[in-house]
mmCIF file of the N, C-alpha and C atoms, coordinates in Angstrom:
data_MODEL
# 
_entry.id   MODEL 
# 
loop_
_atom_site.group_PDB 
_atom_site.id 
_atom_site.type_symbol 
_atom_site.label_atom_id 
_atom_site.label_alt_id 
_atom_site.label_comp_id 
_atom_site.label_asym_id 
_atom_site.label_entity_id 
_atom_site.label_seq_id 
_atom_site.pdbx_PDB_ins_code 
_atom_site.Cartn_x 
_atom_site.Cartn_y 
_atom_site.Cartn_z 
_atom_site.occupancy 
_atom_site.B_iso_or_equiv 
_atom_site.pdbx_formal_charge 
_atom_site.auth_seq_id 
_atom_site.auth_comp_id 
_atom_site.auth_asym_id 
_atom_site.auth_atom_id 
_atom_site.pdbx_PDB_model_num 
ATOM 1   N N  . GLU A 1 1  ? 32.812 86.054  -56.899 1.00 0.00 ? 1  GLU A N  1 
ATOM 2   C CA . GLU A 1 1  ? 33.263 87.139  -56.048 1.00 0.00 ? 1  GLU A CA 1 
ATOM 3   C C  . GLU A 1 1  ? 33.758 86.576  -54.730 1.00 0.00 ? 1  GLU A C  1 
ATOM 4   N N  . LEU A 1 2  ? 34.828 87.167  -54.258 1.00 0.00 ? 2  LEU A N  1 
ATOM 5   C CA . LEU A 1 2  ? 35.374 86.830  -52.954 1.00 0.00 ? 2  LEU A CA 1 
ATOM 6   C C  . LEU A 1 2  ? 35.415 88.099  -52.123 1.00 0.00 ? 2  LEU A C  1 
ATOM 7   N N  . THR A 1 3  ? 35.424 87.943  -50.820 1.00 0.00 ? 3  THR A N  1 
ATOM 8   C CA . THR A 1 3  ? 35.645 89.071  -49.927 1.00 0.00 ? 3  THR A CA 1 
ATOM 9   C C  . THR A 1 3  ? 36.961 88.813  -49.220 1.00 0.00 ? 3  THR A C  1 
ATOM 10  N N  . LEU A 1 4  ? 37.896 89.750  -49.351 1.00 0.00 ? 4  LEU A N  1 
ATOM 11  C CA . LEU A 1 4  ? 39.204 89.623  -48.714 1.00 0.00 ? 4  LEU A CA 1 
ATOM 12  C C  . LEU A 1 4  ? 39.353 90.675  -47.631 1.00 0.00 ? 4  LEU A C  1 
ATOM 13  N N  . ASP A 1 5  ? 39.932 90.265  -46.524 1.00 0.00 ? 5  ASP A N  1 
ATOM 14  C CA . ASP A 1 5  ? 40.272 91.184  -45.447 1.00 0.00 ? 5  ASP A CA 1 
ATOM 15  C C  . ASP A 1 5  ? 41.717 91.594  -45.651 1.00 0.00 ? 5  ASP A C  1 
ATOM 16  N N  . VAL A 1 6  ? 41.922 92.849  -46.004 1.00 0.00 ? 6  VAL A N  1 
ATOM 17  C CA . VAL A 1 6  ? 43.262 93.375  -46.249 1.00 0.00 ? 6  VAL A CA 1 
ATOM 18  C C  . VAL A 1 6  ? 43.556 94.398  -45.161 1.00 0.00 ? 6  VAL A C  1 
ATOM 19  N N  . ASP A 1 7  ? 44.308 93.963  -44.166 1.00 0.00 ? 7  ASP A N  1 
ATOM 20  C CA . ASP A 1 7  ? 44.662 94.834  -43.042 1.00 0.00 ? 7  ASP A CA 1 
ATOM 21  C C  . ASP A 1 7  ? 43.440 95.493  -42.417 1.00 0.00 ? 7  ASP A C  1 
ATOM 22  N N  . GLY A 1 8  ? 42.358 94.716  -42.265 1.00 0.00 ? 8  GLY A N  1 
ATOM 23  C CA . GLY A 1 8  ? 41.149 95.225  -41.629 1.00 0.00 ? 8  GLY A CA 1 
ATOM 24  C C  . GLY A 1 8  ? 40.165 95.905  -42.554 1.00 0.00 ? 8  GLY A C  1 
ATOM 25  N N  . THR A 1 9  ? 40.511 96.062  -43.830 1.00 0.00 ? 9  THR A N  1 
ATOM 26  C CA . THR A 1 9  ? 39.605 96.644  -44.819 1.00 0.00 ? 9  THR A CA 1 
ATOM 27  C C  . THR A 1 9  ? 39.082 95.521  -45.703 1.00 0.00 ? 9  THR A C  1 
ATOM 28  N N  . LEU A 1 10 ? 37.758 95.441  -45.846 1.00 0.00 ? 10 LEU A N  1 
ATOM 29  C CA . LEU A 1 10 ? 37.165 94.399  -46.683 1.00 0.00 ? 10 LEU A CA 1 
ATOM 30  C C  . LEU A 1 10 ? 37.109 94.842  -48.134 1.00 0.00 ? 10 LEU A C  1 
ATOM 31  N N  . TRP A 1 11 ? 37.619 94.007  -49.004 1.00 0.00 ? 11 TRP A N  1 
ATOM 32  C CA . TRP A 1 11 ? 37.619 94.245  -50.440 1.00 0.00 ? 11 TRP A CA 1 
ATOM 33  C C  . TRP A 1 11 ? 36.757 93.190  -51.124 1.00 0.00 ? 11 TRP A C  1 
ATOM 34  N N  . THR A 1 12 ? 35.987 93.597  -52.119 1.00 0.00 ? 12 THR A N  1 
ATOM 35  C CA . THR A 1 12 ? 35.294 92.662  -52.993 1.00 0.00 ? 12 THR A CA 1 
ATOM 36  C C  . THR A 1 12 ? 36.236 92.380  -54.148 1.00 0.00 ? 12 THR A C  1 
ATOM 37  N N  . VAL A 1 13 ? 36.529 91.111  -54.341 1.00 0.00 ? 13 VAL A N  1 
ATOM 38  C CA . VAL A 1 13 ? 37.477 90.701  -55.371 1.00 0.00 ? 13 VAL A CA 1 
ATOM 39  C C  . VAL A 1 13 ? 36.712 89.882  -56.407 1.00 0.00 ? 13 VAL A C  1 
ATOM 40  N N  . GLU A 1 14 ? 36.708 90.379  -57.629 1.00 0.00 ? 14 GLU A N  1 
ATOM 41  C CA . GLU A 1 14 ? 36.010 89.703  -58.716 1.00 0.00 ? 14 GLU A CA 1 
ATOM 42  C C  . GLU A 1 14 ? 36.984 88.791  -59.446 1.00 0.00 ? 14 GLU A C  1 
ATOM 43  N N  . VAL A 1 15 ? 36.749 87.501  -59.287 1.00 0.00 ? 15 VAL A N  1 
ATOM 44  C CA . VAL A 1 15 ? 37.582 86.482  -59.921 1.00 0.00 ? 15 VAL A CA 1 
ATOM 45  C C  . VAL A 1 15 ? 36.903 86.102  -61.233 1.00 0.00 ? 15 VAL A C  1 
ATOM 46  N N  . GLY A 1 16 ? 37.599 85.388  -62.100 1.00 0.00 ? 16 GLY A N  1 
ATOM 47  C CA . GLY A 1 16 ? 37.070 85.047  -63.416 1.00 0.00 ? 16 GLY A CA 1 
ATOM 48  C C  . GLY A 1 16 ? 35.854 84.142  -63.392 1.00 0.00 ? 16 GLY A C  1 
ATOM 49  N N  . GLN A 1 17 ? 35.253 83.996  -64.549 1.00 0.00 ? 17 GLN A N  1 
ATOM 50  C CA . GLN A 1 17 ? 34.158 83.047  -64.741 1.00 0.00 ? 17 GLN A CA 1 
ATOM 51  C C  . GLN A 1 17 ? 34.677 81.643  -64.429 1.00 0.00 ? 17 GLN A C  1 
ATOM 52  N N  . PRO A 1 18 ? 33.817 80.704  -64.048 1.00 0.00 ? 18 PRO A N  1 
ATOM 53  C CA . PRO A 1 18 ? 34.288 79.346  -63.732 1.00 0.00 ? 18 PRO A CA 1 
ATOM 54  C C  . PRO A 1 18 ? 35.139 78.718  -64.836 1.00 0.00 ? 18 PRO A C  1 
ATOM 55  N N  . TRP A 1 19 ? 34.763 78.908  -66.107 1.00 0.00 ? 19 TRP A N  1 
ATOM 56  C CA . TRP A 1 19 ? 35.554 78.320  -67.189 1.00 0.00 ? 19 TRP A CA 1 
ATOM 57  C C  . TRP A 1 19 ? 36.943 78.949  -67.262 1.00 0.00 ? 19 TRP A C  1 
ATOM 58  N N  . ARG A 1 20 ? 37.025 80.251  -66.965 1.00 0.00 ? 20 ARG A N  1 
ATOM 59  C CA . ARG A 1 20 ? 38.324 80.931  -67.006 1.00 0.00 ? 20 ARG A CA 1 
ATOM 60  C C  . ARG A 1 20 ? 39.204 80.460  -65.849 1.00 0.00 ? 20 ARG A C  1 
ATOM 61  N N  . ASN A 1 21 ? 38.600 80.281  -64.682 1.00 0.00 ? 21 ASN A N  1 
ATOM 62  C CA . ASN A 1 21 ? 39.352 79.777  -63.526 1.00 0.00 ? 21 ASN A CA 1 
ATOM 63  C C  . ASN A 1 21 ? 39.892 78.386  -63.817 1.00 0.00 ? 21 ASN A C  1 
ATOM 64  N N  . SER A 1 22 ? 39.057 77.537  -64.411 1.00 0.00 ? 22 SER A N  1 
ATOM 65  C CA . SER A 1 22 ? 39.479 76.180  -64.760 1.00 0.00 ? 22 SER A CA 1 
ATOM 66  C C  . SER A 1 22 ? 40.608 76.216  -65.779 1.00 0.00 ? 22 SER A C  1 
ATOM 67  N N  . GLN A 1 23 ? 40.478 77.083  -66.762 1.00 0.00 ? 23 GLN A N  1 
ATOM 68  C CA . GLN A 1 23 ? 41.512 77.229  -67.789 1.00 0.00 ? 23 GLN A CA 1 
ATOM 69  C C  . GLN A 1 23 ? 42.834 77.682  -67.173 1.00 0.00 ? 23 GLN A C  1 
ATOM 70  N N  . ALA A 1 24 ? 42.763 78.483  -66.104 1.00 0.00 ? 24 ALA A N  1 
ATOM 71  C CA . ALA A 1 24 ? 43.968 78.967  -65.424 1.00 0.00 ? 24 ALA A CA 1 
ATOM 72  C C  . ALA A 1 24 ? 44.581 77.900  -64.526 1.00 0.00 ? 24 ALA A C  1 
ATOM 73  N N  . GLY A 1 25 ? 43.839 76.799  -64.292 1.00 0.00 ? 25 GLY A N  1 
ATOM 74  C CA . GLY A 1 25 ? 44.366 75.718  -63.459 1.00 0.00 ? 25 GLY A CA 1 
ATOM 75  C C  . GLY A 1 25 ? 43.795 75.665  -62.055 1.00 0.00 ? 25 GLY A C  1 
ATOM 76  N N  . LEU A 1 26 ? 42.852 76.559  -61.751 1.00 0.00 ? 26 LEU A N  1 
ATOM 77  C CA . LEU A 1 26 ? 42.215 76.535  -60.431 1.00 0.00 ? 26 LEU A CA 1 
ATOM 78  C C  . LEU A 1 26 ? 41.236 75.380  -60.356 1.00 0.00 ? 26 LEU A C  1 
ATOM 79  N N  . LYS A 1 27 ? 41.167 74.760  -59.172 1.00 0.00 ? 27 LYS A N  1 
ATOM 80  C CA . LYS A 1 27 ? 40.262 73.636  -58.944 1.00 0.00 ? 27 LYS A CA 1 
ATOM 81  C C  . LYS A 1 27 ? 39.256 73.997  -57.865 1.00 0.00 ? 27 LYS A C  1 
ATOM 82  N N  . ASP A 1 28 ? 38.167 73.219  -57.785 1.00 0.00 ? 28 ASP A N  1 
ATOM 83  C CA . ASP A 1 28 ? 37.183 73.415  -56.723 1.00 0.00 ? 28 ASP A CA 1 
ATOM 84  C C  . ASP A 1 28 ? 37.901 73.411  -55.378 1.00 0.00 ? 28 ASP A C  1 
ATOM 85  N N  . GLY A 1 29 ? 37.582 74.348  -54.551 1.00 0.00 ? 29 GLY A N  1 
ATOM 86  C CA . GLY A 1 29 ? 38.185 74.433  -53.226 1.00 0.00 ? 29 GLY A CA 1 
ATOM 87  C C  . GLY A 1 29 ? 39.406 75.326  -53.152 1.00 0.00 ? 29 GLY A C  1 
ATOM 88  N N  . ASP A 1 30 ? 40.017 75.659  -54.291 1.00 0.00 ? 30 ASP A N  1 
ATOM 89  C CA . ASP A 1 30 ? 41.195 76.535  -54.273 1.00 0.00 ? 30 ASP A CA 1 
ATOM 90  C C  . ASP A 1 30 ? 40.855 77.910  -53.724 1.00 0.00 ? 30 ASP A C  1 
ATOM 91  N N  . LEU A 1 31 ? 39.617 78.353  -53.916 1.00 0.00 ? 31 LEU A N  1 
ATOM 92  C CA . LEU A 1 31 ? 39.211 79.683  -53.461 1.00 0.00 ? 31 LEU A CA 1 
ATOM 93  C C  . LEU A 1 31 ? 38.240 79.593  -52.278 1.00 0.00 ? 31 LEU A C  1 
ATOM 94  N N  . ALA A 1 32 ? 38.376 78.533  -51.484 1.00 0.00 ? 32 ALA A N  1 
ATOM 95  C CA . ALA A 1 32 ? 37.491 78.324  -50.337 1.00 0.00 ? 32 ALA A CA 1 
ATOM 96  C C  . ALA A 1 32 ? 37.813 79.310  -49.216 1.00 0.00 ? 32 ALA A C  1 
ATOM 97  N N  . GLU A 1 33 ? 36.842 79.502  -48.341 1.00 0.00 ? 33 GLU A N  1 
ATOM 98  C CA . GLU A 1 33 ? 37.033 80.371  -47.183 1.00 0.00 ? 33 GLU A CA 1 
ATOM 99  C C  . GLU A 1 33 ? 38.256 79.917  -46.393 1.00 0.00 ? 33 GLU A C  1 
ATOM 100 N N  . GLY A 1 34 ? 39.059 80.878  -45.981 1.00 0.00 ? 34 GLY A N  1 
ATOM 101 C CA . GLY A 1 34 ? 40.244 80.588  -45.190 1.00 0.00 ? 34 GLY A CA 1 
ATOM 102 C C  . GLY A 1 34 ? 41.525 80.433  -45.987 1.00 0.00 ? 34 GLY A C  1 
ATOM 103 N N  . VAL A 1 35 ? 41.427 80.310  -47.304 1.00 0.00 ? 35 VAL A N  1 
ATOM 104 C CA . VAL A 1 35 ? 42.611 80.197  -48.153 1.00 0.00 ? 35 VAL A CA 1 
ATOM 105 C C  . VAL A 1 35 ? 43.326 81.543  -48.161 1.00 0.00 ? 35 VAL A C  1 
ATOM 106 N N  . VAL A 1 36 ? 44.640 81.515  -47.985 1.00 0.00 ? 36 VAL A N  1 
ATOM 107 C CA . VAL A 1 36 ? 45.435 82.742  -48.042 1.00 0.00 ? 36 VAL A CA 1 
ATOM 108 C C  . VAL A 1 36 ? 45.926 82.896  -49.476 1.00 0.00 ? 36 VAL A C  1 
ATOM 109 N N  . LEU A 1 37 ? 45.609 84.052  -50.067 1.00 0.00 ? 37 LEU A N  1 
ATOM 110 C CA . LEU A 1 37 ? 46.036 84.275  -51.442 1.00 0.00 ? 37 LEU A CA 1 
ATOM 111 C C  . LEU A 1 37 ? 46.469 85.717  -51.632 1.00 0.00 ? 37 LEU A C  1 
ATOM 112 N N  . THR A 1 38 ? 47.213 85.907  -52.697 1.00 0.00 ? 38 THR A N  1 
ATOM 113 C CA . THR A 1 38 ? 47.663 87.233  -53.114 1.00 0.00 ? 38 THR A CA 1 
ATOM 114 C C  . THR A 1 38 ? 47.039 87.488  -54.477 1.00 0.00 ? 38 THR A C  1 
ATOM 115 N N  . VAL A 1 39 ? 46.557 88.700  -54.693 1.00 0.00 ? 39 VAL A N  1 
ATOM 116 C CA . VAL A 1 39 ? 45.908 89.018  -55.957 1.00 0.00 ? 39 VAL A CA 1 
ATOM 117 C C  . VAL A 1 39 ? 46.529 90.247  -56.603 1.00 0.00 ? 39 VAL A C  1 
ATOM 118 N N  . SER A 1 40 ? 46.409 90.304  -57.913 1.00 0.00 ? 40 SER A N  1 
ATOM 119 C CA . SER A 1 40 ? 46.849 91.454  -58.687 1.00 0.00 ? 40 SER A CA 1 
ATOM 120 C C  . SER A 1 40 ? 45.777 91.708  -59.737 1.00 0.00 ? 40 SER A C  1 
ATOM 121 N N  . GLY A 1 41 ? 45.450 92.984  -59.946 1.00 0.00 ? 41 GLY A N  1 
ATOM 122 C CA . GLY A 1 41 ? 44.438 93.290  -60.938 1.00 0.00 ? 41 GLY A CA 1 
ATOM 123 C C  . GLY A 1 41 ? 44.138 94.762  -61.006 1.00 0.00 ? 41 GLY A C  1 
ATOM 124 N N  . GLU A 1 42 ? 42.953 95.068  -61.474 1.00 0.00 ? 42 GLU A N  1 
ATOM 125 C CA . GLU A 1 42 ? 42.533 96.449  -61.683 1.00 0.00 ? 42 GLU A CA 1 
ATOM 126 C C  . GLU A 1 42 ? 41.514 96.861  -60.625 1.00 0.00 ? 42 GLU A C  1 
ATOM 127 N N  . PRO A 1 43 ? 41.855 97.882  -59.824 1.00 0.00 ? 43 PRO A N  1 
ATOM 128 C CA . PRO A 1 43 ? 40.881 98.370  -58.841 1.00 0.00 ? 43 PRO A CA 1 
ATOM 129 C C  . PRO A 1 43 ? 39.813 99.227  -59.512 1.00 0.00 ? 43 PRO A C  1 
ATOM 130 N N  . SER A 1 44 ? 38.713 99.409  -58.806 1.00 0.00 ? 44 SER A N  1 
ATOM 131 C CA . SER A 1 44 ? 37.639 100.273 -59.284 1.00 0.00 ? 44 SER A CA 1 
ATOM 132 C C  . SER A 1 44 ? 38.190 101.676 -59.537 1.00 0.00 ? 44 SER A C  1 
ATOM 133 N N  . ALA A 1 45 ? 37.638 102.357 -60.526 1.00 0.00 ? 45 ALA A N  1 
ATOM 134 C CA . ALA A 1 45 ? 38.033 103.745 -60.805 1.00 0.00 ? 45 ALA A CA 1 
ATOM 135 C C  . ALA A 1 45 ? 37.622 104.673 -59.664 1.00 0.00 ? 45 ALA A C  1 
ATOM 136 N N  . ASN A 1 46 ? 36.640 104.252 -58.887 1.00 0.00 ? 46 ASN A N  1 
ATOM 137 C CA . ASN A 1 46 ? 36.181 105.022 -57.729 1.00 0.00 ? 46 ASN A CA 1 
ATOM 138 C C  . ASN A 1 46 ? 36.958 104.561 -56.499 1.00 0.00 ? 46 ASN A C  1 
ATOM 139 N N  . PRO A 1 47 ? 37.860 105.397 -55.962 1.00 0.00 ? 47 PRO A N  1 
ATOM 140 C CA . PRO A 1 47 ? 38.676 104.977 -54.823 1.00 0.00 ? 47 PRO A CA 1 
ATOM 141 C C  . PRO A 1 47 ? 37.867 104.669 -53.562 1.00 0.00 ? 47 PRO A C  1 
ATOM 142 N N  . GLU A 1 48 ? 36.619 105.115 -53.505 1.00 0.00 ? 48 GLU A N  1 
ATOM 143 C CA . GLU A 1 48 ? 35.759 104.804 -52.357 1.00 0.00 ? 48 GLU A CA 1 
ATOM 144 C C  . GLU A 1 48 ? 35.280 103.350 -52.399 1.00 0.00 ? 48 GLU A C  1 
ATOM 145 N N  . GLU A 1 49 ? 35.220 102.767 -53.604 1.00 0.00 ? 49 GLU A N  1 
ATOM 146 C CA . GLU A 1 49 ? 34.809 101.374 -53.764 1.00 0.00 ? 49 GLU A CA 1 
ATOM 147 C C  . GLU A 1 49 ? 36.019 100.475 -53.583 1.00 0.00 ? 49 GLU A C  1 
ATOM 148 N N  . LYS A 1 50 ? 35.917 99.560  -52.693 1.00 0.00 ? 50 LYS A N  1 
ATOM 149 C CA . LYS A 1 50 ? 36.996 98.594  -52.467 1.00 0.00 ? 50 LYS A CA 1 
ATOM 150 C C  . LYS A 1 50 ? 36.687 97.352  -53.287 1.00 0.00 ? 50 LYS A C  1 
ATOM 151 N N  . VAL A 1 51 ? 36.865 97.490  -54.623 1.00 0.00 ? 51 VAL A N  1 
ATOM 152 C CA . VAL A 1 51 ? 36.576 96.419  -55.573 1.00 0.00 ? 51 VAL A CA 1 
ATOM 153 C C  . VAL A 1 51 ? 37.789 96.243  -56.468 1.00 0.00 ? 51 VAL A C  1 
ATOM 154 N N  . LEU A 1 52 ? 38.180 94.991  -56.702 1.00 0.00 ? 52 LEU A N  1 
ATOM 155 C CA . LEU A 1 52 ? 39.327 94.687  -57.551 1.00 0.00 ? 52 LEU A CA 1 
ATOM 156 C C  . LEU A 1 52 ? 38.945 93.574  -58.512 1.00 0.00 ? 52 LEU A C  1 
ATOM 157 N N  . LYS A 1 53 ? 39.191 93.785  -59.808 1.00 0.00 ? 53 LYS A N  1 
ATOM 158 C CA . LYS A 1 53 ? 39.009 92.727  -60.804 1.00 0.00 ? 53 LYS A CA 1 
ATOM 159 C C  . LYS A 1 53 ? 40.351 92.007  -60.935 1.00 0.00 ? 53 LYS A C  1 
ATOM 160 N N  . VAL A 1 54 ? 40.368 90.750  -60.561 1.00 0.00 ? 54 VAL A N  1 
ATOM 161 C CA . VAL A 1 54 ? 41.610 89.978  -60.505 1.00 0.00 ? 54 VAL A CA 1 
ATOM 162 C C  . VAL A 1 54 ? 42.064 89.582  -61.901 1.00 0.00 ? 54 VAL A C  1 
ATOM 163 N N  . GLU A 1 55 ? 43.356 89.796  -62.168 1.00 0.00 ? 55 GLU A N  1 
ATOM 164 C CA . GLU A 1 55 ? 43.979 89.333  -63.400 1.00 0.00 ? 55 GLU A CA 1 
ATOM 165 C C  . GLU A 1 55 ? 44.899 88.149  -63.123 1.00 0.00 ? 55 GLU A C  1 
ATOM 166 N N  . ARG A 1 56 ? 45.565 88.193  -61.968 1.00 0.00 ? 56 ARG A N  1 
ATOM 167 C CA . ARG A 1 56 ? 46.451 87.104  -61.535 1.00 0.00 ? 56 ARG A CA 1 
ATOM 168 C C  . ARG A 1 56 ? 46.259 86.898  -60.041 1.00 0.00 ? 56 ARG A C  1 
ATOM 169 N N  . LEU A 1 57 ? 46.461 85.647  -59.608 1.00 0.00 ? 57 LEU A N  1 
ATOM 170 C CA . LEU A 1 57 ? 46.455 85.393  -58.178 1.00 0.00 ? 57 LEU A CA 1 
ATOM 171 C C  . LEU A 1 57 ? 47.456 84.302  -57.860 1.00 0.00 ? 57 LEU A C  1 
ATOM 172 N N  . TRP A 1 58 ? 47.877 84.282  -56.606 1.00 0.00 ? 58 TRP A N  1 
ATOM 173 C CA . TRP A 1 58 ? 48.859 83.316  -56.130 1.00 0.00 ? 58 TRP A CA 1 
ATOM 174 C C  . TRP A 1 58 ? 48.316 82.617  -54.898 1.00 0.00 ? 58 TRP A C  1 
ATOM 175 N N  . ILE A 1 59 ? 48.435 81.299  -54.873 1.00 0.00 ? 59 ILE A N  1 
ATOM 176 C CA . ILE A 1 59 ? 48.069 80.485  -53.716 1.00 0.00 ? 59 ILE A CA 1 
ATOM 177 C C  . ILE A 1 59 ? 49.267 79.591  -53.425 1.00 0.00 ? 59 ILE A C  1 
ATOM 178 N N  . ASP A 1 60 ? 49.799 79.688  -52.220 1.00 0.00 ? 60 ASP A N  1 
ATOM 179 C CA . ASP A 1 60 ? 50.971 78.885  -51.816 1.00 0.00 ? 60 ASP A CA 1 
ATOM 180 C C  . ASP A 1 60 ? 52.101 78.968  -52.842 1.00 0.00 ? 60 ASP A C  1 
ATOM 181 N N  . GLY A 1 61 ? 52.335 80.159  -53.376 1.00 0.00 ? 61 GLY A N  1 
ATOM 182 C CA . GLY A 1 61 ? 53.447 80.362  -54.299 1.00 0.00 ? 61 GLY A CA 1 
ATOM 183 C C  . GLY A 1 61 ? 53.154 79.992  -55.746 1.00 0.00 ? 61 GLY A C  1 
ATOM 184 N N  . THR A 1 62 ? 51.990 79.415  -56.020 1.00 0.00 ? 62 THR A N  1 
ATOM 185 C CA . THR A 1 62 ? 51.631 79.060  -57.391 1.00 0.00 ? 62 THR A CA 1 
ATOM 186 C C  . THR A 1 62 ? 50.829 80.196  -58.009 1.00 0.00 ? 62 THR A C  1 
ATOM 187 N N  . GLU A 1 63 ? 51.270 80.641  -59.190 1.00 0.00 ? 63 GLU A N  1 
ATOM 188 C CA . GLU A 1 63 ? 50.595 81.738  -59.882 1.00 0.00 ? 63 GLU A CA 1 
ATOM 189 C C  . GLU A 1 63 ? 49.537 81.198  -60.836 1.00 0.00 ? 63 GLU A C  1 
ATOM 190 N N  . TYR A 1 64 ? 48.389 81.864  -60.846 1.00 0.00 ? 64 TYR A N  1 
ATOM 191 C CA . TYR A 1 64 ? 47.289 81.538  -61.759 1.00 0.00 ? 64 TYR A CA 1 
ATOM 192 C C  . TYR A 1 64 ? 46.971 82.802  -62.546 1.00 0.00 ? 64 TYR A C  1 
ATOM 193 N N  . GLU A 1 65 ? 47.110 82.736  -63.863 1.00 0.00 ? 65 GLU A N  1 
ATOM 194 C CA . GLU A 1 65 ? 46.805 83.876  -64.726 1.00 0.00 ? 65 GLU A CA 1 
ATOM 195 C C  . GLU A 1 65 ? 45.395 83.710  -65.277 1.00 0.00 ? 65 GLU A C  1 
ATOM 196 N N  . LEU A 1 66 ? 44.506 84.604  -64.861 1.00 0.00 ? 66 LEU A N  1 
ATOM 197 C CA . LEU A 1 66 ? 43.130 84.524  -65.348 1.00 0.00 ? 66 LEU A CA 1 
ATOM 198 C C  . LEU A 1 66 ? 42.982 85.185  -66.701 1.00 0.00 ? 66 LEU A C  1 
ATOM 199 N N  . TYR A 1 67 ? 43.849 86.118  -67.003 1.00 0.00 ? 67 TYR A N  1 
ATOM 200 C CA . TYR A 1 67 ? 43.831 86.828  -68.291 1.00 0.00 ? 67 TYR A CA 1 
ATOM 201 C C  . TYR A 1 67 ? 45.258 86.814  -68.842 1.00 0.00 ? 67 TYR A C  1 
ATOM 202 N N  . PRO A 1 68 ? 45.717 85.669  -69.360 1.00 0.00 ? 68 PRO A N  1 
ATOM 203 C CA . PRO A 1 68 ? 47.115 85.562  -69.787 1.00 0.00 ? 68 PRO A CA 1 
ATOM 204 C C  . PRO A 1 68 ? 47.507 86.458  -70.941 1.00 0.00 ? 68 PRO A C  1 
ATOM 205 N N  . ASP A 1 69 ? 46.539 86.976  -71.689 1.00 0.00 ? 69 ASP A N  1 
ATOM 206 C CA . ASP A 1 69 ? 46.869 87.825  -72.830 1.00 0.00 ? 69 ASP A CA 1 
ATOM 207 C C  . ASP A 1 69 ? 47.023 89.288  -72.447 1.00 0.00 ? 69 ASP A C  1 
ATOM 208 N N  . ARG A 1 70 ? 46.856 89.611  -71.165 1.00 0.00 ? 70 ARG A N  1 
ATOM 209 C CA . ARG A 1 70 ? 47.025 90.996  -70.699 1.00 0.00 ? 70 ARG A CA 1 
ATOM 210 C C  . ARG A 1 70 ? 48.382 91.160  -70.029 1.00 0.00 ? 70 ARG A C  1 
ATOM 211 N N  . ASP A 1 71 ? 48.929 92.356  -70.117 1.00 0.00 ? 71 ASP A N  1 
ATOM 212 C CA . ASP A 1 71 ? 50.180 92.671  -69.397 1.00 0.00 ? 71 ASP A CA 1 
ATOM 213 C C  . ASP A 1 71 ? 49.969 93.839  -68.502 1.00 0.00 ? 71 ASP A C  1 
# 
């Protein structure tokens, strides 16, 4: 889990299991504090919860697909 500050609103971002992150090409430190990233995924069904399950993310223009079989 990561916490992202999105325009002053804190979101809990659920990233994949370590094996899934590794399979996507993420390395130790890629998701360290201070890294600027863009995420895409499924938000909680409850709009009051600021929770997002990440399907794809981008760091410095590089895309990482955590669930490549989903569209």
